[in-house]
C-alpha positions as CSV (number, residue, x, y, z in Angstrom):
1,M,-14.6,19.2,-6.1
2,S,-16.0,17.1,-3.0
3,N,-14.5,14.4,-1.1
4,E,-17.1,11.8,-1.4
5,D,-17.2,8.1,-2.4
6,I,-16.8,7.4,-5.7
7,T,-17.9,3.6,-7.0
8,L,-15.9,2.7,-10.2
9,T,-17.5,-0.4,-11.9
10,A,-16.5,-2.6,-15.1
11,G,-17.7,-5.3,-16.6
12,D,-18.7,-7.5,-13.4
13,A,-15.6,-6.0,-11.3
14,E,-16.5,-2.7,-8.4
15,A,-14.3,-0.5,-6.6
16,V,-14.9,2.4,-4.2
17,V,-12.8,4.7,-3.4
18,A,-13.0,6.7,-0.4
19,P,-11.5,10.2,-0.5
20,G,-12.8,11.5,2.2
21,N,-11.2,8.0,4.7
22,G,-7.7,8.3,3.7
23,G,-7.5,7.9,-0.3
24,R,-8.1,4.1,0.6
25,V,-10.3,2.4,-1.5
26,S,-12.6,0.8,0.4
27,G,-14.1,-2.2,-1.3
28,L,-13.7,-4.0,-4.7
29,R,-16.3,-6.7,-5.8
30,V,-16.1,-8.8,-8.3
31,G,-18.9,-11.2,-9.6
32,G,-20.5,-9.4,-6.3
33,T,-18.1,-10.9,-4.1
34,E,-16.3,-8.9,-1.6
35,L,-11.9,-9.0,-1.9
36,L,-11.2,-6.4,1.0
37,R,-12.3,-6.2,4.8
38,Q,-14.8,-4.1,5.5
39,G,-14.5,-1.4,8.1
40,E,-13.2,2.3,8.3
41,R,-9.6,1.1,8.7
42,F,-9.2,-1.5,6.2
43,G,-10.1,-1.9,2.4
44,C,-6.5,-0.9,1.1
45,F,-4.9,2.6,1.9
46,P,-2.3,5.0,0.6
47,M,0.9,5.0,2.4
48,V,2.9,7.8,2.0
49,P,5.3,9.6,3.0
50,W,6.3,6.5,4.9
51,C,5.9,3.2,4.3
52,G,5.6,0.3,7.4
53,R,7.4,1.5,10.6
54,T,10.1,4.7,10.7
55,R,12.5,4.1,14.0
56,D,11.0,5.9,16.9
57,G,9.2,8.4,14.5
58,R,12.6,9.9,13.2
59,F,14.1,10.6,10.3
60,L,17.2,12.7,8.9
61,S,16.6,14.7,6.3
62,G,18.4,17.9,5.1
63,G,21.2,17.6,8.5
64,A,17.7,17.8,10.7
65,V,16.2,15.7,12.3
66,Q,12.4,15.2,11.9
67,Q,9.6,13.6,14.9
68,M,6.5,12.6,13.8
69,P,3.7,11.4,16.5
70,L,4.1,8.2,17.9
71,N,1.0,6.5,16.3
72,A,2.7,2.9,16.7
73,A,5.1,3.3,19.9
74,P,8.1,3.4,20.3
75,H,7.6,3.8,16.5
76,A,5.7,6.0,13.4
77,I,3.6,3.7,11.2
78,H,2.4,4.0,7.4
79,G,2.3,8.0,6.8
80,T,0.5,11.0,7.3
81,A,-2.2,10.6,4.3
82,R,-4.7,7.6,5.2
83,D,-5.5,9.9,8.1
84,G,-6.2,12.8,6.1
85,A,-9.4,13.9,3.5
86,W,-7.9,13.6,0.0
87,R,-9.8,15.6,-2.8
88,T,-11.2,14.0,-5.9
89,A,-9.9,16.1,-9.2
90,R,-11.5,13.6,-11.8
91,V,-13.2,11.0,-12.3
92,T,-14.4,9.1,-15.7
93,G,-16.5,5.9,-15.2
94,N,-13.9,3.7,-14.6
95,E,-11.1,6.1,-13.3
96,A,-10.6,8.2,-10.4
97,V,-7.8,10.6,-10.0
98,I,-7.7,12.4,-5.9
99,T,-5.6,14.1,-4.8
100,Y,-3.3,15.4,-1.2
101,D,-1.7,17.8,-0.1
102,L,1.0,17.1,2.5
103,V,0.7,19.0,5.6
104,E,2.2,18.6,9.3
105,P,2.3,17.2,11.5
106,W,4.7,15.7,7.8
107,P,7.6,19.5,7.8
108,Y,7.3,19.5,4.0
109,S,4.9,21.0,1.8
110,G,4.2,18.9,-1.5
111,R,1.3,16.9,-3.5
112,V,0.3,13.8,-3.2
113,T,-1.5,12.1,-6.7
114,Q,-3.1,9.2,-6.9
115,V,-5.4,7.4,-9.6
116,V,-7.3,4.3,-9.0
117,A,-7.8,1.9,-12.2
118,L,-10.8,-0.6,-13.2
119,T,-10.8,-3.4,-15.9
120,E,-13.3,-6.3,-15.2
121,D,-10.2,-8.5,-14.5
122,S,-7.7,-5.9,-13.1
123,L,-7.2,-2.4,-10.5
124,T,-4.1,0.0,-10.8
125,L,-3.2,2.4,-8.3
126,T,-0.5,4.8,-9.3
127,M,0.7,7.2,-6.9
128,S,3.0,10.0,-6.8
129,V,4.7,12.3,-4.2
130,E,5.9,16.0,-5.8
131,T,7.0,19.6,-4.5
132,Y,7.7,22.5,-6.0
133,D,9.9,23.4,-2.0
134,S,12.3,21.6,-0.5
135,S,13.8,18.4,-1.3
136,F,12.9,15.4,1.3
137,P,12.9,11.8,1.5
138,A,9.6,9.9,0.7
139,Q,8.4,6.1,0.7
140,I,4.7,5.4,-1.7
141,G,3.0,1.9,-0.3
142,W,-0.6,0.6,-0.4
143,H,-2.2,-1.7,2.8
144,P,-4.8,-3.8,1.5
145,W,-6.5,-6.2,3.6
146,F,-7.8,-9.1,1.9
147,N,-10.5,-11.0,3.1
148,R,-8.7,-14.2,4.0
149,N,-11.8,-16.4,3.8
150,L,-13.7,-16.2,0.5
151,G,-17.6,-18.7,-0.3
152,G,-15.5,-20.9,2.9
153,Q,-11.9,-20.8,1.1
154,D,-9.2,-19.7,3.1
155,V,-6.7,-17.9,1.1
156,R,-3.2,-19.3,0.4
157,L,0.1,-17.3,-0.4
158,A,2.8,-17.7,-3.2
159,F,5.1,-15.6,-3.9
160,E,9.0,-16.4,-4.6
161,A,11.7,-13.9,-2.9
162,A,15.4,-13.8,-3.3
163,W,15.7,-12.2,0.2
164,Q,13.5,-11.5,4.0
165,E,14.5,-8.3,6.1
166,E,15.9,-10.1,8.9
167,R,13.5,-8.6,11.6
168,G,14.6,-7.2,15.5
169,D,12.9,-7.5,18.0
170,D,11.5,-3.8,17.5
171,H,10.1,-5.3,14.3
172,L,12.4,-3.2,12.5
173,P,14.7,-4.6,9.8
174,T,18.1,-5.4,10.9
175,G,20.0,-4.8,7.8
176,N,20.9,-8.1,7.4
177,R,18.7,-9.8,4.4
178,V,18.0,-14.0,5.1
179,D,16.7,-16.5,3.2
180,P,13.2,-16.5,3.3
181,K,11.1,-17.9,6.1
182,P,8.0,-19.9,6.2
183,G,5.2,-18.0,8.3
184,P,3.7,-16.3,10.0
185,W,4.9,-13.3,9.1
186,D,4.9,-9.5,9.4
187,D,7.5,-9.4,7.5
188,C,9.6,-7.5,4.5
189,F,10.9,-9.6,1.2
190,G,13.2,-8.0,-1.7
191,M,11.8,-9.0,-5.4
192,P,14.3,-6.8,-7.8
193,D,12.7,-8.0,-10.4
194,G,9.2,-6.8,-9.4
195,V,7.2,-7.7,-6.7
196,D,4.7,-10.9,-7.6
197,V,2.6,-12.0,-5.1
198,T,-0.3,-14.5,-5.8
199,L,-3.3,-15.2,-3.4
200,T,-5.4,-18.1,-4.7
201,W,-8.7,-19.0,-3.0
202,P,-9.2,-22.3,-4.1
203,G,-12.6,-22.9,-5.7
204,Q,-13.5,-19.1,-5.6
205,L,-10.7,-16.5,-7.5
206,E,-6.9,-15.7,-8.1
207,L,-5.7,-12.9,-7.5
208,T,-1.8,-11.8,-8.4
209,V,-0.3,-8.1,-6.7
210,A,2.3,-7.0,-9.0
211,S,4.9,-3.8,-8.9
212,R,7.4,-2.6,-10.7
213,E,9.0,-2.3,-7.1
214,E,11.1,-4.5,-5.5
215,W,9.8,-4.3,-1.9
216,V,6.7,-6.2,-0.5
217,V,5.3,-6.1,3.2
218,V,3.7,-9.3,3.5
219,Y,1.5,-9.8,6.5
220,D,-0.8,-12.6,7.5
221,E,-0.6,-12.5,11.2
222,Q,-4.4,-11.7,12.0
223,A,-7.8,-14.1,11.8
224,E,-10.0,-12.2,9.3
225,A,-7.3,-10.8,6.3
226,V,-4.1,-11.5,4.8
227,C,-2.0,-8.1,3.3
228,V,-0.2,-8.3,0.1
229,E,1.9,-4.8,0.7
230,P,3.9,-3.3,-2.5
231,Q,6.2,-0.4,-1.4
232,T,9.4,1.7,-2.7
233,G,11.8,1.1,0.1
234,P,11.8,-1.2,3.3
235,P,10.2,-0.5,6.8
236,N,12.1,2.6,8.4
237,G,13.5,3.4,4.9
238,L,13.1,7.0,5.5
239,N,16.5,6.3,7.4
240,T,18.0,3.4,5.7
241,L,17.3,3.6,1.8
242,P,15.7,7.6,1.5
243,R,14.1,8.1,-2.3
244,L,14.3,11.9,-2.2
245,V,11.9,13.9,-3.5
246,T,12.7,17.0,-5.4
247,P,10.6,19.6,-7.6
248,I,12.5,18.6,-11.0
249,E,12.4,14.8,-9.5
250,P,8.9,13.1,-8.0
251,L,8.0,9.9,-6.3
252,E,6.2,7.3,-8.7
253,A,4.9,4.2,-8.3
254,S,2.4,1.4,-9.0
255,T,0.6,-2.0,-8.2
256,T,-1.6,-3.7,-10.5
257,W,-3.7,-6.6,-9.1
258,T,-5.0,-8.6,-11.8
259,W,-7.9,-11.6,-11.1
260,R,-9.6,-14.7,-12.6
261,P,-12.6,-16.8,-11.4
262,L,-11.7,-20.4,-10.4
263,Q,-14.3,-23.5,-10.4
264,A,-15.4,-25.0,-7.4
265,D,-13.6,-28.6,-7.6
């Protein structure tokens, strides 16, 4: 099938999936209001086969050092799949399945499958990485850019984390866990019971980002948008907390965003 944009609808919700632009969800409208920052680099893109920054673009796998391009020098950031064209495998009215075959510069063969499922009050993103060849470490995550302001109201973030990964001057976790600090953030938090972050635009909408994974990066240093990024491990996790994809054990993860409209005061 082609990689043209796909529009999913359910009730007054509409999601646009862009396989040809990195497999991202390029838009999510609820009651006619766009929740995601618009633009080629924005929306919500998949972070795979790694999330956030990988130190110096290097990771160890099978005794060999692998080097990724330094697209956020001096580090490599957010994986390779967001830069490629995905293929559409299947579409129904409110669900799309898209795939991406891992290619260079990633040194291992594998397939990423992402399912985008929309209901009247939720969006669920599910991703898997599988291989039929060599095993390799990988991560899965999502990087949504939520509009900071809806209807004249700035978003409020609310969450309770068990810890915050101490961030070094190089923007990577130092390995120390500290008590969560007030924002602004470009930081990774630990939630052992699963990611649970609420975004509230007063008088407009409340949206909860949830996942069974225990890691989330919160980024709110940009004027236009805030990012709440569930992922299977911390930044630099290919080195510090590798999750192995093998021919008999894929890596799988999902996140669900649930929303409800709010009445204006």
